[in-house]
N, C-alpha and C positions, 0 to 999 in steps of 0.2 A: 551569523556562524560560519557563513562560507570561507570571509576573508581570513579566519582563523586558522583554518585546515591545510594552507596553502595553496588556494586559488589563486592567488595574486603574487604569485613568486615569479612570474616570468622575468622580471627584472635581476634575479640573482642566478639565473640559467646560464651556467658558463660552458658546460660541457654534454654530452650525449646522456651521460649517468644522470646528471641533474636535470635534464629536461624528462627522462625517462621517470624519474621519481616525481617531479611535477605533474605529468600527467596522469600517475598513478594517484596523486593526491587530487587533482582536479576531477578524475574519475570517480573518486570516493565521495566527492563533492556533490556532483551531480545525482548521484545514488541518494544522497541525503536530501537532496533539495526533491527529488522526485517523490520520495517516501513522504516529504512534509506536504506537498502537493495534494498527494493522494489522500492523506488522511483528514 
């Protein structure tokens, strides 16, 4: 699930805005993983 939400998009990061968007997606992914591990 993680790779489909943008967690592996570092190759496409070309600007600060792209990097910021990628970090937001990774943060959401980490939250998703944490919820999966807790359940």
